[in-house]
C-alpha distance (Angstrom), angle and dihedral (degrees) to the residues before:
residue distance angle dihedral
M1 . . .
Y2 3.81 . .
S3 3.85 90.9 .
L4 3.82 90.5 50.7
N5 3.81 92.1 49.2
Y6 3.78 90.2 48.3
L7 3.80 92.1 51.0
I8 3.80 92.4 46.6
G9 3.80 89.9 46.6
M10 3.83 91.9 52.8
S11 3.84 90.0 48.0
A12 3.79 89.0 51.5
I13 3.81 92.4 49.6
A14 3.80 88.1 52.8
A15 3.80 90.7 50.6
F16 3.80 91.8 48.7
A17 3.80 91.1 50.9
M18 3.81 94.5 47.3
A19 3.78 92.5 46.3
G20 3.82 87.9 48.5
V21 3.78 92.8 54.2
L22 3.79 93.1 46.5
A23 3.77 92.4 47.5
A24 3.80 94.7 49.5
A25 3.82 98.9 37.1
R26 3.81 116.9 120.9
K27 3.77 131.0 166.1
D28 3.83 114.4 -74.2
M29 3.85 95.2 14.4
D30 3.80 109.9 142.5
L31 3.81 131.1 -127.0
V32 3.83 95.9 -107.5
S33 3.83 94.4 50.0
L34 3.79 94.1 48.8
T35 3.80 93.6 43.5
F36 3.80 89.2 53.1
L37 3.81 90.2 50.2
G38 3.77 90.8 48.1
V39 3.79 92.8 51.6
V40 3.79 91.4 46.2
T41 3.77 90.3 52.3
A42 3.80 91.4 49.4
V43 3.81 100.2 46.5
G44 3.79 105.7 15.9
G45 3.81 97.4 90.2
G46 3.79 94.1 48.7
T47 3.76 91.1 46.0
L48 3.84 92.3 54.2
R49 3.81 89.8 47.3
D50 3.78 94.3 51.6
L51 3.80 93.0 45.3
L52 3.81 91.6 50.3
M53 3.83 91.1 49.2
N54 3.83 90.5 46.7
T55 3.77 93.0 -126.0
E56 3.84 133.8 125.5
V57 3.80 112.0 -67.4
F58 3.78 106.4 -113.3
W59 3.83 97.7 -131.4
V60 3.81 91.7 48.2
V61 3.81 87.4 58.0
D62 3.81 92.7 45.3
F63 3.80 113.4 20.9
N64 3.82 90.8 -174.2
Y65 3.84 86.5 89.0
V66 3.81 89.3 63.7
W67 3.79 93.8 44.9
I68 3.80 90.5 52.4
A69 3.83 90.4 48.1
I70 3.81 91.4 49.9
G71 3.78 92.7 47.7
A72 3.80 92.7 48.0
S73 3.81 92.0 46.5
I74 3.80 92.7 51.6
S75 3.82 90.4 47.7
A76 3.78 90.7 50.5
F77 3.84 90.3 50.8
Y78 3.77 93.8 55.6
L79 3.79 96.2 36.4
E80 3.82 95.5 41.3
R81 3.77 94.9 120.6
H82 3.81 93.5 50.5
L83 3.82 94.7 42.5
R84 3.78 89.8 59.0
D85 3.80 88.6 66.1
E86 3.77 105.8 119.0
S87 3.82 96.7 -118.4
V88 3.78 94.7 45.1
W89 3.79 93.1 47.0
A90 3.81 89.9 49.7
L91 3.81 89.4 53.9
I92 3.83 90.3 52.7
L93 3.81 91.2 49.2
Y94 3.81 91.9 51.5
L95 3.81 90.6 47.3
D96 3.77 87.6 50.8
A97 3.78 89.1 50.9
F98 3.76 90.4 53.3
G99 3.79 89.3 48.0
I100 3.79 95.1 55.2
A101 3.82 89.5 45.4
L102 3.80 93.8 50.6
F103 3.79 96.5 41.3
G104 3.78 91.5 44.6
V105 3.81 91.4 58.9
Q106 3.84 91.6 43.2
A107 3.85 89.8 49.9
I108 3.80 91.0 52.2
D109 3.78 92.8 48.3
K110 3.79 89.8 49.0
A111 3.78 93.8 48.5
L112 3.83 94.0 47.3
L113 3.79 91.1 45.8
L114 3.83 88.1 56.4
N115 3.82 88.3 52.3
F116 3.80 97.0 -108.4
S117 3.79 117.3 149.7
A118 3.81 124.0 -99.7
P119 3.85 94.1 -105.6
V120 3.79 90.0 51.4
A121 3.80 89.2 49.8
V122 3.83 90.1 54.4
V123 3.80 90.3 51.1
M124 3.81 90.6 49.7
A125 3.79 92.3 50.0
T126 3.79 91.3 50.0
L127 3.77 92.5 46.4
T128 3.80 90.5 50.6
G129 3.79 90.5 53.8
I130 3.82 100.7 44.6
G131 3.79 105.6 19.1
G132 3.77 96.6 87.3
G133 3.77 92.5 47.6
L134 3.81 91.6 49.7
I135 3.83 92.0 51.7
R136 3.80 89.3 48.2
D137 3.79 93.2 50.7
V138 3.77 92.3 49.3
L139 3.84 92.1 49.6
A140 3.82 92.9 43.8
Q141 3.87 91.0 45.1
R142 3.79 93.7 -127.9
P143 3.87 131.3 132.5
N144 3.82 108.9 -80.6
L145 3.80 130.9 -132.2
L146 3.77 94.5 -103.8
L147 3.80 91.7 57.8
S148 3.79 92.8 53.3
R149 3.82 130.2 78.2
E150 3.82 92.0 -125.0
I151 3.79 113.5 126.6
Y152 3.77 101.1 -124.6
A153 3.78 113.2 113.3
T154 3.79 89.0 39.0
T155 3.80 91.3 63.6
I156 3.83 91.1 53.4
I157 3.83 93.1 48.6
A158 3.81 92.3 47.1
G159 3.75 92.7 46.0
S160 3.81 92.6 47.2
I161 3.78 92.2 52.6
F162 3.79 90.6 47.4
Y163 3.83 92.2 50.7
I164 3.79 94.0 47.1
A165 3.83 89.9 49.2
L166 3.85 89.3 52.4
L167 3.79 89.9 49.5
G168 3.76 90.0 52.9
L169 3.81 92.6 49.1
S170 3.80 101.8 39.8
G171 3.80 108.4 11.2
K172 3.78 126.1 -128.9
S173 3.80 116.8 -33.7
A174 3.81 139.8 138.7
W175 3.81 90.3 -102.4
V176 3.78 92.9 52.4
T177 3.83 90.3 49.5
L178 3.84 91.6 49.3
A179 3.80 90.8 48.3
G180 3.76 91.7 50.3
V181 3.81 92.5 51.0
A182 3.79 92.3 43.0
F183 3.82 93.8 52.4
T184 3.83 94.8 54.6
F185 3.81 93.1 40.0
L186 3.80 93.8 50.6
F187 3.84 92.5 44.7
R188 3.81 92.4 50.6
S189 3.82 92.9 42.0
L190 3.80 91.0 53.2
A191 3.81 89.0 49.5
I192 3.81 89.4 52.5
Y193 3.81 96.3 43.8
R194 3.83 95.7 44.9
H195 3.83 95.0 35.5
W196 3.74 91.2 -125.1
R197 3.78 118.9 -169.8
M198 3.80 131.9 -176.6
P199 3.81 110.1 -76.3
K200 3.80 118.9 -105.2
W201 3.83 92.3 -114.0
M202 3.79 87.6 64.0
I203 3.84 94.6 50.0
L204 3.83 122.1 90.6
R205 3.84 106.5 -117.9
S206 3.83 100.3 -179.5
N207 3.78 118.3 114.8
L208 3.78 97.1 -126.1
N209 3.79 92.6 172.6
G210 3.75 94.6 52.7
């Protein structure tokens, strides 16, 4: 089970990195810059989480996460034109969805194991999922996820609450973990497949600049 989780985690890191490169790529950007942005996207959220919880940063303990992110970022740089094919890009998005689902559950387990409260665990899971992308967007000077109507962070928050509720009802088990991962993954996958956006009643309509 640990080996499977590790393999899936590495695949998710690769998907994060490739999605990060494709999201940040602009004409005339060089290999080093985009590789850096890809790695930041892949490990940035988990790094912030571990620093805030005052625990060992996961990629410092196992540098293979960074090697995978570097390799995936370089691949995305050279294959950028092919990766933007609709079917390939969809695969990356679904791998990314699986990544935020898996890492969200792992972040909650880590936070609770360190005796943080359930609300803090939800924050840490959300930060793990979106932190790297936010850092990338700031560095690349592009609109970030939180300023868009895309349903992304919402899926992590909802999945985290669902998983913590299951832990409270049934305790920790393989089935509870799988259910927690499945909930977030399916929610995000539906958002991707159906192109869901935040509903209008949840969007600020006032003309604050007027």
